[in-house]
C-alpha positions as CSV (number, residue, x, y, z in Angstrom):
1,M,-70.0,12.5,35.9
2,N,-69.0,12.4,32.2
3,T,-65.3,12.6,31.4
4,I,-63.5,12.8,28.1
5,A,-59.7,12.6,27.9
6,A,-56.8,12.9,25.5
7,R,-53.0,12.7,25.7
8,V,-51.4,15.1,23.3
9,A,-47.7,14.7,22.4
10,T,-45.6,17.8,22.7
11,P,-42.3,18.5,24.5
12,N,-43.6,22.0,25.4
13,G,-46.8,21.0,27.3
14,G,-46.0,22.8,30.5
15,K,-45.5,26.1,28.7
16,Y,-48.8,25.7,26.8
17,V,-50.8,24.8,30.0
18,R,-49.5,27.8,31.8
19,Q,-50.2,30.1,28.8
20,L,-53.7,28.7,28.4
21,C,-54.6,29.1,32.1
22,K,-53.3,32.7,32.1
23,H,-55.3,33.4,28.9
24,W,-58.5,32.1,30.4
25,S,-58.0,33.6,33.9
26,H,-59.6,36.8,32.7
27,K,-62.9,35.1,32.1
28,L,-62.9,31.8,33.9
29,E,-61.7,30.4,37.2
30,T,-58.3,28.9,36.7
31,T,-55.5,27.4,38.9
32,I,-52.0,26.5,38.0
33,E,-49.5,24.6,40.0
34,G,-46.3,23.9,38.1
35,D,-47.3,22.1,34.9
36,V,-50.8,21.3,36.0
37,G,-53.7,23.6,35.2
38,T,-57.4,23.6,35.9
39,V,-60.0,25.7,34.1
40,T,-63.6,25.8,35.4
41,F,-66.2,26.4,32.6
42,P,-69.9,26.7,33.2
43,G,-71.0,23.1,33.6
44,A,-67.6,21.5,33.2
45,R,-64.0,21.5,34.3
46,A,-60.8,20.9,32.3
47,V,-57.6,19.5,34.0
48,M,-54.4,19.6,32.0
49,A,-51.2,18.0,33.3
50,A,-48.0,18.2,31.3
51,D,-44.8,16.2,31.4
52,E,-41.8,16.3,29.2
53,E,-43.6,14.3,26.4
54,A,-47.2,15.3,26.4
55,I,-50.2,17.0,28.0
56,A,-52.8,14.8,29.6
57,I,-56.2,16.5,29.3
58,S,-59.4,15.5,31.0
59,I,-62.7,17.4,30.7
60,S,-65.5,16.5,33.2
61,G,-69.1,17.6,33.6
62,V,-72.5,16.4,34.5
63,S,-73.7,16.1,30.9
64,R,-72.0,15.0,27.7
65,E,-73.7,17.9,25.9
66,E,-71.7,20.4,28.0
67,V,-68.4,18.4,27.9
68,E,-68.1,17.4,24.3
69,P,-68.0,20.9,22.7
70,L,-65.1,21.8,25.0
71,T,-62.8,19.3,23.3
72,D,-62.7,21.6,20.3
73,V,-62.4,24.8,22.4
74,V,-59.4,23.4,24.4
75,A,-57.7,21.9,21.3
76,R,-58.0,25.1,19.3
77,H,-56.6,27.2,22.1
78,I,-53.7,24.9,22.8
79,D,-53.0,24.9,19.0
80,R,-52.8,28.7,19.0
81,F,-50.1,28.6,21.6
82,A,-48.4,25.7,19.9
83,F,-48.5,27.4,16.5
84,R,-44.9,26.1,15.7
85,E,-46.1,22.5,16.2
86,A,-49.8,22.8,15.4
87,P,-52.0,21.2,14.7
88,L,-51.3,18.7,17.5
89,V,-53.0,15.3,17.5
90,Y,-55.9,15.0,19.9
91,E,-57.6,11.5,20.3
92,W,-60.5,12.1,22.6
93,N,-61.9,9.1,24.5
94,W,-64.8,8.9,27.0
95,V,-63.7,7.6,30.3
96,E,-65.8,5.5,32.6
97,T,-66.1,7.0,36.0
98,A,-67.7,5.7,39.2
99,D,-70.0,8.4,40.5
């Protein structure tokens, strides 16, 4: 499994996670529990967990080629909902996982 992650500073993360999951629920499988949302894309899955300071985002999939483009997709969509704060700062890092 290939996983890329970022922690994005914002005091409104829970609101953005809920908005984004609702937005994508029309086209993709999504779940939301409190301030944690999951979006299942073809070939990858994004998990976003917000607290009072930031959103922790991880995107995982079988291949890096499917995962990496989603960093831009997720960031652009969050920035749309965070237009008063945008652009937010996303520092993506590949995470080593034991599969």
